[in-house]
N, CA, C and O atoms as a Maestro MAE file, in Angstrom:
{
 s_m_m2io_version
 :::
 2.0.0
}

f_m_ct {
 s_m_title
 :::
 protein
 m_atom[320] {
  # First column is atom index #
  i_m_mmod_type
  r_m_x_coord
  r_m_y_coord
  r_m_z_coord
  i_m_residue_number
  s_m_chain_name
  s_m_pdb_residue_name
  s_m_pdb_atom_name
  i_m_atomic_number
  :::
  1 25 0.836 -1.179 0.000 1 A "MET " " N  " 7
  2 3 0.000 0.000 0.000 1 A "MET " " CA " 6
  3 2 0.887 1.250 0.000 1 A "MET " " C  " 6
  4 15 1.740 1.405 0.873 1 A "MET " " O  " 8
  5 25 0.691 2.113 -0.949 2 A "VAL " " N  " 7
  6 3 1.442 3.355 -1.056 2 A "VAL " " CA " 6
  7 2 0.568 4.495 -0.552 2 A "VAL " " C  " 6
  8 15 -0.560 4.679 -1.009 2 A "VAL " " O  " 8
  9 25 1.100 5.248 0.388 3 A "ILE " " N  " 7
  10 3 0.365 6.402 0.909 3 A "ILE " " CA " 6
  11 2 0.891 7.636 0.201 3 A "ILE " " C  " 6
  12 15 2.075 7.958 0.297 3 A "ILE " " O  " 8
  13 25 0.020 8.319 -0.501 4 A "LYS " " N  " 7
  14 3 0.419 9.512 -1.234 4 A "LYS " " CA " 6
  15 2 0.249 10.729 -0.344 4 A "LYS " " C  " 6
  16 15 -0.841 11.021 0.148 4 A "LYS " " O  " 8
  17 25 1.361 11.431 -0.151 5 A "MET " " N  " 7
  18 3 1.321 12.662 0.626 5 A "MET " " CA " 6
  19 2 1.054 13.813 -0.332 5 A "MET " " C  " 6
  20 15 1.597 13.840 -1.437 5 A "MET " " O  " 8
  21 25 0.231 14.754 0.078 6 A "PRO " " N  " 7
  22 3 -0.010 15.898 -0.802 6 A "PRO " " CA " 6
  23 2 1.275 16.708 -1.002 6 A "PRO " " C  " 6
  24 15 2.053 16.907 -0.070 6 A "PRO " " O  " 8
  25 25 1.475 17.167 -2.236 7 A "THR " " N  " 7
  26 3 2.630 18.007 -2.554 7 A "THR " " CA " 6
  27 2 2.141 19.431 -2.781 7 A "THR " " C  " 6
  28 15 1.277 19.679 -3.622 7 A "THR " " O  " 8
  29 25 2.703 20.356 -2.025 8 A "ILE " " N  " 7
  30 3 2.286 21.757 -2.082 8 A "ILE " " CA " 6
  31 2 3.488 22.602 -2.476 8 A "ILE " " C  " 6
  32 15 4.566 22.465 -1.896 8 A "ILE " " O  " 8
  33 25 3.306 23.478 -3.463 9 A "ASN " " N  " 7
  34 3 4.383 24.386 -3.847 9 A "ASN " " CA " 6
  35 2 4.564 25.476 -2.800 9 A "ASN " " C  " 6
  36 15 3.640 25.791 -2.050 9 A "ASN " " O  " 8
  37 25 5.752 26.044 -2.757 10 A "VAL " " N  " 7
  38 3 6.118 27.020 -1.732 10 A "VAL " " CA " 6
  39 2 5.156 28.207 -1.700 10 A "VAL " " C  " 6
  40 15 4.757 28.644 -0.620 10 A "VAL " " O  " 8
  41 25 4.783 28.727 -2.849 11 A "HIS " " N  " 7
  42 3 3.889 29.890 -2.882 11 A "HIS " " CA " 6
  43 2 2.561 29.564 -2.201 11 A "HIS " " C  " 6
  44 15 2.066 30.347 -1.391 11 A "HIS " " O  " 8
  45 25 1.994 28.421 -2.527 12 A "GLU " " N  " 7
  46 3 0.730 28.011 -1.916 12 A "GLU " " CA " 6
  47 2 0.924 27.741 -0.419 12 A "GLU " " C  " 6
  48 15 0.053 28.052 0.394 12 A "GLU " " O  " 8
  49 25 2.071 27.162 -0.068 13 A "ALA " " N  " 7
  50 3 2.343 26.870 1.349 13 A "ALA " " CA " 6
  51 2 2.425 28.158 2.162 13 A "ALA " " C  " 6
  52 15 1.937 28.216 3.291 13 A "ALA " " O  " 8
  53 25 3.044 29.195 1.584 14 A "LYS " " N  " 7
  54 3 3.120 30.475 2.303 14 A "LYS " " CA " 6
  55 2 1.732 31.073 2.477 14 A "LYS " " C  " 6
  56 15 1.430 31.657 3.518 14 A "LYS " " O  " 8
  57 25 0.899 30.931 1.471 15 A "THR " " N  " 7
  58 3 -0.450 31.484 1.519 15 A "THR " " CA " 6
  59 2 -1.327 30.767 2.530 15 A "THR " " C  " 6
  60 15 -2.129 31.400 3.216 15 A "THR " " O  " 8
  61 25 -1.180 29.447 2.631 16 A "HIS " " N  " 7
  62 3 -2.054 28.627 3.482 16 A "HIS " " CA " 6
  63 2 -1.287 27.953 4.630 16 A "HIS " " C  " 6
  64 15 -1.645 26.857 5.059 16 A "HIS " " O  " 8
  65 25 -0.240 28.611 5.118 17 A "PHE " " N  " 7
  66 3 0.617 27.980 6.113 17 A "PHE " " CA " 6
  67 2 -0.139 27.535 7.368 17 A "PHE " " C  " 6
  68 15 0.078 26.426 7.856 17 A "PHE " " O  " 8
  69 25 -1.014 28.379 7.889 18 A "SER " " N  " 7
  70 3 -1.753 28.028 9.105 18 A "SER " " CA " 6
  71 2 -2.586 26.768 8.900 18 A "SER " " C  " 6
  72 15 -2.630 25.903 9.775 18 A "SER " " O  " 8
  73 25 -3.243 26.659 7.752 19 A "LYS " " N  " 7
  74 3 -4.067 25.488 7.448 19 A "LYS " " CA " 6
  75 2 -3.190 24.239 7.340 19 A "LYS " " C  " 6
  76 15 -3.549 23.179 7.854 19 A "LYS " " O  " 8
  77 25 -2.034 24.365 6.668 20 A "LEU " " N  " 7
  78 3 -1.121 23.231 6.526 20 A "LEU " " CA " 6
  79 2 -0.543 22.817 7.878 20 A "LEU " " C  " 6
  80 15 -0.352 21.630 8.143 20 A "LEU " " O  " 8
  81 25 -0.271 23.791 8.715 21 A "LEU " " N  " 7
  82 3 0.250 23.505 10.046 21 A "LEU " " CA " 6
  83 2 -0.768 22.717 10.864 21 A "LEU " " C  " 6
  84 15 -0.398 21.786 11.580 21 A "LEU " " O  " 8
  85 25 -2.029 23.076 10.767 22 A "GLU " " N  " 7
  86 3 -3.091 22.334 11.468 22 A "GLU " " CA " 6
  87 2 -3.201 20.907 10.930 22 A "GLU " " C  " 6
  88 15 -3.389 19.967 11.702 22 A "GLU " " O  " 8
  89 25 -3.084 20.742 9.618 23 A "GLN " " N  " 7
  90 3 -3.148 19.403 9.030 23 A "GLN " " CA " 6
  91 2 -1.986 18.546 9.534 23 A "GLN " " C  " 6
  92 15 -2.172 17.372 9.855 23 A "GLN " " O  " 8
  93 25 -0.798 19.129 9.603 24 A "ALA " " N  " 7
  94 3 0.359 18.390 10.110 24 A "ALA " " CA " 6
  95 2 0.165 18.037 11.576 24 A "ALA " " C  " 6
  96 15 0.544 16.951 12.014 24 A "ALA " " O  " 8
  97 25 -0.418 18.944 12.326 25 A "HIS " " N  " 7
  98 3 -0.659 18.696 13.750 25 A "HIS " " CA " 6
  99 2 -1.605 17.513 13.964 25 A "HIS " " C  " 6
  100 15 -1.494 16.807 14.966 25 A "HIS " " O  " 8
  101 25 -2.527 17.292 13.036 26 A "THR " " N  " 7
  102 3 -3.466 16.176 13.159 26 A "THR " " CA " 6
  103 2 -2.865 14.867 12.652 26 A "THR " " C  " 6
  104 15 -3.524 13.829 12.710 26 A "THR " " O  " 8
  105 25 -1.618 14.896 12.153 27 A "GLY " " N  " 7
  106 3 -0.943 13.664 11.758 27 A "GLY " " CA " 6
  107 2 -0.651 13.521 10.281 27 A "GLY " " C  " 6
  108 15 0.000 12.557 9.879 27 A "GLY " " O  " 8
  109 25 -1.108 14.444 9.465 28 A "GLN " " N  " 7
  110 3 -0.879 14.352 8.019 28 A "GLN " " CA " 6
  111 2 0.519 14.849 7.683 28 A "GLN " " C  " 6
  112 15 0.987 15.834 8.253 28 A "GLN " " O  " 8
  113 25 1.183 14.169 6.759 29 A "GLU " " N  " 7
  114 3 2.478 14.622 6.266 29 A "GLU " " CA " 6
  115 2 2.276 15.308 4.929 29 A "GLU " " C  " 6
  116 15 1.530 14.823 4.078 29 A "GLU " " O  " 8
  117 25 2.943 16.440 4.747 30 A "ILE " " N  " 7
  118 3 2.780 17.248 3.542 30 A "ILE " " CA " 6
  119 2 4.163 17.494 2.944 30 A "ILE " " C  " 6
  120 15 5.090 17.893 3.650 30 A "ILE " " O  " 8
  121 25 4.297 17.255 1.643 31 A "VAL " " N  " 7
  122 3 5.560 17.498 0.953 31 A "VAL " " CA " 6
  123 2 5.541 18.918 0.412 31 A "VAL " " C  " 6
  124 15 4.602 19.320 -0.274 31 A "VAL " " O  " 8
  125 25 6.584 19.672 0.728 32 A "LEU " " N  " 7
  126 3 6.720 21.033 0.210 32 A "LEU " " CA " 6
  127 2 7.649 20.984 -0.997 32 A "LEU " " C  " 6
  128 15 8.724 20.388 -0.940 32 A "LEU " " O  " 8
  129 25 7.226 21.615 -2.088 33 A "ALA " " N  " 7
  130 3 7.982 21.568 -3.336 33 A "ALA " " CA " 6
  131 2 8.347 22.963 -3.806 33 A "ALA " " C  " 6
  132 15 7.643 23.939 -3.550 33 A "ALA " " O  " 8
  133 25 9.461 23.021 -4.494 34 A "LYS " " N  " 7
  134 3 9.910 24.284 -5.097 34 A "LYS " " CA " 6
  135 2 10.026 24.015 -6.588 34 A "LYS " " C  " 6
  136 15 10.806 23.163 -7.015 34 A "LYS " " O  " 8
  137 25 9.246 24.744 -7.377 35 A "ALA " " N  " 7
  138 3 9.181 24.554 -8.831 35 A "ALA " " CA " 6
  139 2 8.831 23.107 -9.176 35 A "ALA " " C  " 6
  140 15 9.346 22.544 -10.142 35 A "ALA " " O  " 8
  141 25 7.943 22.515 -8.365 36 A "GLY " " N  " 7
  142 3 7.479 21.157 -8.618 36 A "GLY " " CA " 6
  143 2 8.414 20.059 -8.146 36 A "GLY " " C  " 6
  144 15 8.093 18.878 -8.275 36 A "GLY " " O  " 8
  145 25 9.565 20.428 -7.601 37 A "ILE " " N  " 7
  146 3 10.533 19.432 -7.117 37 A "ILE " " CA " 6
  147 2 10.417 19.341 -5.599 37 A "ILE " " C  " 6
  148 15 10.559 20.350 -4.907 37 A "ILE " " O  " 8
  149 25 10.160 18.140 -5.071 38 A "PRO " " N  " 7
  150 3 10.036 17.989 -3.615 38 A "PRO " " CA " 6
  151 2 11.286 18.500 -2.895 38 A "PRO " " C  " 6
  152 15 12.411 18.174 -3.272 38 A "PRO " " O  " 8
  153 25 11.067 19.303 -1.855 39 A "TYR " " N  " 7
  154 3 12.160 19.947 -1.138 39 A "TYR " " CA " 6
  155 2 12.196 19.563 0.332 39 A "TYR " " C  " 6
  156 15 13.268 19.336 0.892 39 A "TYR " " O  " 8
  157 25 11.026 19.488 0.956 40 A "ALA " " N  " 7
  158 3 10.965 19.253 2.394 40 A "ALA " " CA " 6
  159 2 9.640 18.592 2.736 40 A "ALA " " C  " 6
  160 15 8.741 18.477 1.903 40 A "ALA " " O  " 8
  161 25 9.549 18.158 3.994 41 A "ARG " " N  " 7
  162 3 8.324 17.506 4.444 41 A "ARG " " CA " 6
  163 2 7.863 18.180 5.732 41 A "ARG " " C  " 6
  164 15 8.647 18.372 6.662 41 A "ARG " " O  " 8
  165 25 6.598 18.533 5.772 42 A "LEU " " N  " 7
  166 3 5.965 19.105 6.953 42 A "LEU " " CA " 6
  167 2 5.222 17.963 7.619 42 A "LEU " " C  " 6
  168 15 4.332 17.359 7.020 42 A "LEU " " O  " 8
  169 25 5.587 17.665 8.864 43 A "MET " " N  " 7
  170 3 5.007 16.514 9.544 43 A "MET " " CA " 6
  171 2 4.885 16.791 11.031 43 A "MET " " C  " 6
  172 15 5.533 17.703 11.544 43 A "MET " " O  " 8
  173 25 4.062 16.015 11.735 44 A "PRO " " N  " 7
  174 3 3.894 16.245 13.169 44 A "PRO " " CA " 6
  175 2 5.152 15.843 13.940 44 A "PRO " " C  " 6
  176 15 5.926 14.993 13.499 44 A "PRO " " O  " 8
  177 25 5.334 16.463 15.084 45 A "LEU " " N  " 7
  178 3 6.431 16.081 15.963 45 A "LEU " " CA " 6
  179 2 6.145 14.721 16.569 45 A "LEU " " C  " 6
  180 15 4.988 14.329 16.718 45 A "LEU " " O  " 8
  181 25 7.197 14.007 16.914 46 A "ALA " " N  " 7
  182 3 7.026 12.711 17.577 46 A "ALA " " CA " 6
  183 2 6.435 12.931 18.959 46 A "ALA " " C  " 6
  184 15 6.735 13.919 19.630 46 A "ALA " " O  " 8
  185 25 5.601 12.005 19.369 47 A "VAL " " N  " 7
  186 3 4.972 12.095 20.678 47 A "VAL " " CA " 6
  187 2 6.019 11.816 21.748 47 A "VAL " " C  " 6
  188 15 6.768 10.843 21.658 47 A "VAL " " O  " 8
  189 25 6.066 12.667 22.751 48 A "VAL " " N  " 7
  190 3 6.992 12.475 23.861 48 A "VAL " " CA " 6
  191 2 6.443 11.369 24.747 48 A "VAL " " C  " 6
  192 15 5.285 11.412 25.162 48 A "VAL " " O  " 8
  193 25 7.274 10.388 25.030 49 A "SER " " N  " 7
  194 3 6.799 9.231 25.778 49 A "SER " " CA " 6
  195 2 6.623 9.504 27.270 49 A "SER " " C  " 6
  196 15 6.017 8.696 27.973 49 A "SER " " O  " 8
  197 25 7.130 10.599 27.750 50 A "GLY " " N  " 7
  198 3 6.967 10.917 29.165 50 A "GLY " " CA " 6
  199 2 8.171 10.495 29.981 50 A "GLY " " C  " 6
  200 15 9.184 10.052 29.438 50 A "GLY " " O  " 8
  201 25 8.051 10.635 31.275 51 A "LYS " " N  " 7
  202 3 9.150 10.306 32.169 51 A "LYS " " CA " 6
  203 2 9.279 8.799 32.329 51 A "LYS " " C  " 6
  204 15 8.321 8.049 32.146 51 A "LYS " " O  " 8
  205 25 10.486 8.379 32.675 52 A "ARG " " N  " 7
  206 3 10.729 6.970 32.950 52 A "ARG " " CA " 6
  207 2 10.016 6.586 34.241 52 A "ARG " " C  " 6
  208 15 9.904 7.387 35.169 52 A "ARG " " O  " 8
  209 25 9.544 5.367 34.282 53 A "GLN " " N  " 7
  210 3 8.870 4.864 35.465 53 A "GLN " " CA " 6
  211 2 9.608 3.633 35.969 53 A "GLN " " C  " 6
  212 15 9.426 2.539 35.434 53 A "GLN " " O  " 8
  213 25 10.447 3.799 37.000 54 A "PRO " " N  " 7
  214 3 11.166 2.643 37.519 54 A "PRO " " CA " 6
  215 2 10.187 1.572 37.997 54 A "PRO " " C  " 6
  216 15 9.173 1.869 38.629 54 A "PRO " " O  " 8
  217 25 10.515 0.329 37.681 55 A "GLY " " N  " 7
  218 3 9.688 -0.779 38.137 55 A "GLY " " CA " 6
  219 2 8.451 -1.039 37.314 55 A "GLY " " C  " 6
  220 15 7.605 -1.831 37.730 55 A "GLY " " O  " 8
  221 25 8.308 -0.409 36.166 56 A "ARG " " N  " 7
  222 3 7.086 -0.613 35.392 56 A "ARG " " CA " 6
  223 2 7.072 -1.950 34.671 56 A "ARG " " C  " 6
  224 15 6.006 -2.438 34.296 56 A "ARG " " O  " 8
  225 25 8.241 -2.551 34.472 57 A "LEU " " N  " 7
  226 3 8.294 -3.867 33.849 57 A "LEU " " CA " 6
  227 2 8.128 -4.925 34.926 57 A "LEU " " C  " 6
  228 15 8.716 -4.829 36.003 57 A "LEU " " O  " 8
  229 25 7.340 -5.914 34.631 58 A "ALA " " N  " 7
  230 3 7.045 -6.957 35.618 58 A "ALA " " CA " 6
  231 2 8.169 -7.992 35.632 58 A "ALA " " C  " 6
  232 15 8.055 -9.047 35.008 58 A "ALA " " O  " 8
  233 25 9.236 -7.692 36.333 59 A "CYS " " N  " 7
  234 3 10.312 -8.657 36.500 59 A "CYS " " CA " 6
  235 2 10.809 -8.563 37.937 59 A "CYS " " C  " 6
  236 15 10.637 -7.546 38.609 59 A "CYS " " O  " 8
  237 25 11.414 -9.623 38.378 60 A "ARG " " N  " 7
  238 3 11.906 -9.654 39.752 60 A "ARG " " CA " 6
  239 2 13.350 -10.120 39.759 60 A "ARG " " C  " 6
  240 15 13.755 -10.942 38.937 60 A "ARG " " O  " 8
  241 25 14.109 -9.595 40.681 61 A "VAL " " N  " 7
  242 3 15.489 -10.012 40.868 61 A "VAL " " CA " 6
  243 2 15.517 -10.814 42.163 61 A "VAL " " C  " 6
  244 15 15.192 -10.300 43.233 61 A "VAL " " O  " 8
  245 25 15.912 -12.088 42.049 62 A "ASP " " N  " 7
  246 3 15.955 -12.901 43.270 62 A "ASP " " CA " 6
  247 2 17.294 -12.720 43.987 62 A "ASP " " C  " 6
  248 15 18.167 -11.998 43.504 62 A "ASP " " O  " 8
  249 25 17.452 -13.356 45.107 63 A "GLU " " N  " 7
  250 3 18.645 -13.200 45.939 63 A "GLU " " CA " 6
  251 2 19.903 -13.699 45.243 63 A "GLU " " C  " 6
  252 15 20.993 -13.207 45.537 63 A "GLU " " O  " 8
  253 25 19.790 -14.661 44.327 64 A "ALA " " N  " 7
  254 3 20.960 -15.196 43.622 64 A "ALA " " CA " 6
  255 2 21.665 -14.104 42.808 64 A "ALA " " C  " 6
  256 15 22.866 -14.195 42.553 64 A "ALA " " O  " 8
  257 25 20.935 -13.102 42.415 65 A "PHE " " N  " 7
  258 3 21.527 -12.000 41.649 65 A "PHE " " CA " 6
  259 2 22.626 -11.301 42.444 65 A "PHE " " C  " 6
  260 15 23.599 -10.818 41.867 65 A "PHE " " O  " 8
  261 25 22.474 -11.247 43.762 66 A "PHE " " N  " 7
  262 3 23.406 -10.512 44.614 66 A "PHE " " CA " 6
  263 2 24.546 -11.385 45.147 66 A "PHE " " C  " 6
  264 15 25.417 -10.889 45.863 66 A "PHE " " O  " 8
  265 25 24.550 -12.664 44.811 67 A "GLU " " N  " 7
  266 3 25.615 -13.560 45.245 67 A "GLU " " CA " 6
  267 2 26.894 -13.232 44.482 67 A "GLU " " C  " 6
  268 15 26.835 -12.834 43.319 67 A "GLU " " O  " 8
  269 25 28.062 -13.396 45.134 68 A "PRO " " N  " 7
  270 3 29.327 -13.161 44.414 68 A "PRO " " CA " 6
  271 2 29.466 -14.141 43.248 68 A "PRO " " C  " 6
  272 15 29.030 -15.290 43.330 68 A "PRO " " O  " 8
  273 25 30.072 -13.672 42.175 69 A "LEU " " N  " 7
  274 3 30.289 -14.536 41.016 69 A "LEU " " CA " 6
  275 2 31.412 -15.533 41.314 69 A "LEU " " C  " 6
  276 15 32.365 -15.203 42.020 69 A "LEU " " O  " 8
  277 25 31.300 -16.738 40.781 70 A "PRO " " N  " 7
  278 3 32.386 -17.707 40.961 70 A "PRO " " CA " 6
  279 2 33.640 -17.255 40.208 70 A "PRO " " C  " 6
  280 15 33.558 -16.483 39.253 70 A "PRO " " O  " 8
  281 25 34.800 -17.747 40.650 71 A "ASP " " N  " 7
  282 3 36.070 -17.365 40.010 71 A "ASP " " CA " 6
  283 2 36.081 -17.690 38.523 71 A "ASP " " C  " 6
  284 15 36.653 -16.946 37.726 71 A "ASP " " O  " 8
  285 25 35.446 -18.806 38.145 72 A "ALA " " N  " 7
  286 3 35.417 -19.201 36.732 72 A "ALA " " CA " 6
  287 2 34.727 -18.117 35.894 72 A "ALA " " C  " 6
  288 15 35.133 -17.852 34.762 72 A "ALA " " O  " 8
  289 25 33.702 -17.505 36.443 73 A "GLU " " N  " 7
  290 3 32.994 -16.435 35.719 73 A "GLU " " CA " 6
  291 2 33.906 -15.222 35.545 73 A "GLU " " C  " 6
  292 15 33.953 -14.628 34.468 73 A "GLU " " O  " 8
  293 25 34.627 -14.855 36.600 74 A "PHE " " N  " 7
  294 3 35.566 -13.738 36.481 74 A "PHE " " CA " 6
  295 2 36.632 -14.028 35.427 74 A "PHE " " C  " 6
  296 15 37.007 -13.147 34.653 74 A "PHE " " O  " 8
  297 25 37.123 -15.286 35.403 75 A "ASP " " N  " 7
  298 3 38.150 -15.644 34.419 75 A "ASP " " CA " 6
  299 2 37.610 -15.518 32.999 75 A "ASP " " C  " 6
  300 15 38.321 -15.079 32.096 75 A "ASP " " O  " 8
  301 25 36.355 -15.905 32.807 76 A "THR " " N  " 7
  302 3 35.741 -15.828 31.479 76 A "THR " " CA " 6
  303 2 35.714 -14.382 30.973 76 A "THR " " C  " 6
  304 15 35.975 -14.123 29.798 76 A "THR " " O  " 8
  305 25 35.403 -13.465 31.853 77 A "TRP " " N  " 7
  306 3 35.295 -12.061 31.467 77 A "TRP " " CA " 6
  307 2 36.612 -11.304 31.592 77 A "TRP " " C  " 6
  308 15 36.689 -10.129 31.234 77 A "TRP " " O  " 8
  309 25 37.628 -11.958 32.089 78 A "GLY " " N  " 7
  310 3 38.928 -11.292 32.248 78 A "GLY " " CA " 6
  311 2 38.874 -10.204 33.307 78 A "GLY " " C  " 6
  312 15 39.541 -9.177 33.188 78 A "GLY " " O  " 8
  313 25 38.078 -10.431 34.343 79 A "ALA " " N  " 7
  314 3 37.858 -9.404 35.354 79 A "ALA " " CA " 6
  315 2 38.883 -9.415 36.475 79 A "ALA " " C  " 6
  316 15 38.806 -8.580 37.376 79 A "ALA " " O  " 8
  317 25 39.832 -10.328 36.449 80 A "LYS " " N  " 7
  318 3 40.842 -10.351 37.534 80 A "LYS " " CA " 6
  319 2 42.037 -9.541 37.163 80 A "LYS " " C  " 6
  320 15 42.983 -9.444 37.944 80 A "LYS " " O  " 8
  :::
 }
 m_bond[319] {
  # First column is bond index #
  i_m_from
  i_m_to
  i_m_order
  :::
  1 1 2 1
  2 2 3 1
  3 3 4 2
  4 3 5 1
  5 5 6 1
  6 6 7 1
  7 7 8 2
  8 7 9 1
  9 9 10 1
  10 10 11 1
  11 11 12 2
  12 11 13 1
  13 13 14 1
  14 14 15 1
  15 15 16 2
  16 15 17 1
  17 17 18 1
  18 18 19 1
  19 19 20 2
  20 19 21 1
  21 21 22 1
  22 22 23 1
  23 23 24 2
  24 23 25 1
  25 25 26 1
  26 26 27 1
  27 27 28 2
  28 27 29 1
  29 29 30 1
  30 30 31 1
  31 31 32 2
  32 31 33 1
  33 33 34 1
  34 34 35 1
  35 35 36 2
  36 35 37 1
  37 37 38 1
  38 38 39 1
  39 39 40 2
  40 39 41 1
  41 41 42 1
  42 42 43 1
  43 43 44 2
  44 43 45 1
  45 45 46 1
  46 46 47 1
  47 47 48 2
  48 47 49 1
  49 49 50 1
  50 50 51 1
  51 51 52 2
  52 51 53 1
  53 53 54 1
  54 54 55 1
  55 55 56 2
  56 55 57 1
  57 57 58 1
  58 58 59 1
  59 59 60 2
  60 59 61 1
  61 61 62 1
  62 62 63 1
  63 63 64 2
  64 63 65 1
  65 65 66 1
  66 66 67 1
  67 67 68 2
  68 67 69 1
  69 69 70 1
  70 70 71 1
  71 71 72 2
  72 71 73 1
  73 73 74 1
  74 74 75 1
  75 75 76 2
  76 75 77 1
  77 77 78 1
  78 78 79 1
  79 79 80 2
  80 79 81 1
  81 81 82 1
  82 82 83 1
  83 83 84 2
  84 83 85 1
  85 85 86 1
  86 86 87 1
  87 87 88 2
  88 87 89 1
  89 89 90 1
  90 90 91 1
  91 91 92 2
  92 91 93 1
  93 93 94 1
  94 94 95 1
  95 95 96 2
  96 95 97 1
  97 97 98 1
  98 98 99 1
  99 99 100 2
  100 99 101 1
  101 101 102 1
  102 102 103 1
  103 103 104 2
  104 103 105 1
  105 105 106 1
  106 106 107 1
  107 107 108 2
  108 107 109 1
  109 109 110 1
  110 110 111 1
  111 111 112 2
  112 111 113 1
  113 113 114 1
  114 114 115 1
  115 115 116 2
  116 115 117 1
  117 117 118 1
  118 118 119 1
  119 119 120 2
  120 119 121 1
  121 121 122 1
  122 122 123 1
  123 123 124 2
  124 123 125 1
  125 125 126 1
  126 126 127 1
  127 127 128 2
  128 127 129 1
  129 129 130 1
  130 130 131 1
  131 131 132 2
  132 131 133 1
  133 133 134 1
  134 134 135 1
  135 135 136 2
  136 135 137 1
  137 137 138 1
  138 138 139 1
  139 139 140 2
  140 139 141 1
  141 141 142 1
  142 142 143 1
  143 143 144 2
  144 143 145 1
  145 145 146 1
  146 146 147 1
  147 147 148 2
  148 147 149 1
  149 149 150 1
  150 150 151 1
  151 151 152 2
  152 151 153 1
  153 153 154 1
  154 154 155 1
  155 155 156 2
  156 155 157 1
  157 157 158 1
  158 158 159 1
  159 159 160 2
  160 159 161 1
  161 161 162 1
  162 162 163 1
  163 163 164 2
  164 163 165 1
  165 165 166 1
  166 166 167 1
  167 167 168 2
  168 167 169 1
  169 169 170 1
  170 170 171 1
  171 171 172 2
  172 171 173 1
  173 173 174 1
  174 174 175 1
  175 175 176 2
  176 175 177 1
  177 177 178 1
  178 178 179 1
  179 179 180 2
  180 179 181 1
  181 181 182 1
  182 182 183 1
  183 183 184 2
  184 183 185 1
  185 185 186 1
  186 186 187 1
  187 187 188 2
  188 187 189 1
  189 189 190 1
  190 190 191 1
  191 191 192 2
  192 191 193 1
  193 193 194 1
  194 194 195 1
  195 195 196 2
  196 195 197 1
  197 197 198 1
  198 198 199 1
  199 199 200 2
  200 199 201 1
  201 201 202 1
  202 202 203 1
  203 203 204 2
  204 203 205 1
  205 205 206 1
  206 206 207 1
  207 207 208 2
  208 207 209 1
  209 209 210 1
  210 210 211 1
  211 211 212 2
  212 211 213 1
  213 213 214 1
  214 214 215 1
  215 215 216 2
  216 215 217 1
  217 217 218 1
  218 218 219 1
  219 219 220 2
  220 219 221 1
  221 221 222 1
  222 222 223 1
  223 223 224 2
  224 223 225 1
  225 225 226 1
  226 226 227 1
  227 227 228 2
  228 227 229 1
  229 229 230 1
  230 230 231 1
  231 231 232 2
  232 231 233 1
  233 233 234 1
  234 234 235 1
  235 235 236 2
  236 235 237 1
  237 237 238 1
  238 238 239 1
  239 239 240 2
  240 239 241 1
  241 241 242 1
  242 242 243 1
  243 243 244 2
  244 243 245 1
  245 245 246 1
  246 246 247 1
  247 247 248 2
  248 247 249 1
  249 249 250 1
  250 250 251 1
  251 251 252 2
  252 251 253 1
  253 253 254 1
  254 254 255 1
  255 255 256 2
  256 255 257 1
  257 257 258 1
  258 258 259 1
  259 259 260 2
  260 259 261 1
  261 261 262 1
  262 262 263 1
  263 263 264 2
  264 263 265 1
  265 265 266 1
  266 266 267 1
  267 267 268 2
  268 267 269 1
  269 269 270 1
  270 270 271 1
  271 271 272 2
  272 271 273 1
  273 273 274 1
  274 274 275 1
  275 275 276 2
  276 275 277 1
  277 277 278 1
  278 278 279 1
  279 279 280 2
  280 279 281 1
  281 281 282 1
  282 282 283 1
  283 283 284 2
  284 283 285 1
  285 285 286 1
  286 286 287 1
  287 287 288 2
  288 287 289 1
  289 289 290 1
  290 290 291 1
  291 291 292 2
  292 291 293 1
  293 293 294 1
  294 294 295 1
  295 295 296 2
  296 295 297 1
  297 297 298 1
  298 298 299 1
  299 299 300 2
  300 299 301 1
  301 301 302 1
  302 302 303 1
  303 303 304 2
  304 303 305 1
  305 305 306 1
  306 306 307 1
  307 307 308 2
  308 307 309 1
  309 309 310 1
  310 310 311 1
  311 311 312 2
  312 311 313 1
  313 313 314 1
  314 314 315 1
  315 315 316 2
  316 315 317 1
  317 317 318 1
  318 318 319 1
  319 319 320 2
  :::
 }
}
């Protein structure tokens, strides 16, 4: 499926900028052209996902996580 974005020449874009800005704000992407050649794209900003929420993933760390690693593990990683 090909989604065709409207192509607007610069002169028309300057004349109807507020209308095009509202269309972009609602999610539509608009190609801006100069002399019929695509130049730029007017599109909505990415949605900000918000602040991080510690602990939002349902996982648990058991006590084994805090146990010291065996020497063989340190040797594998070259940590000595």
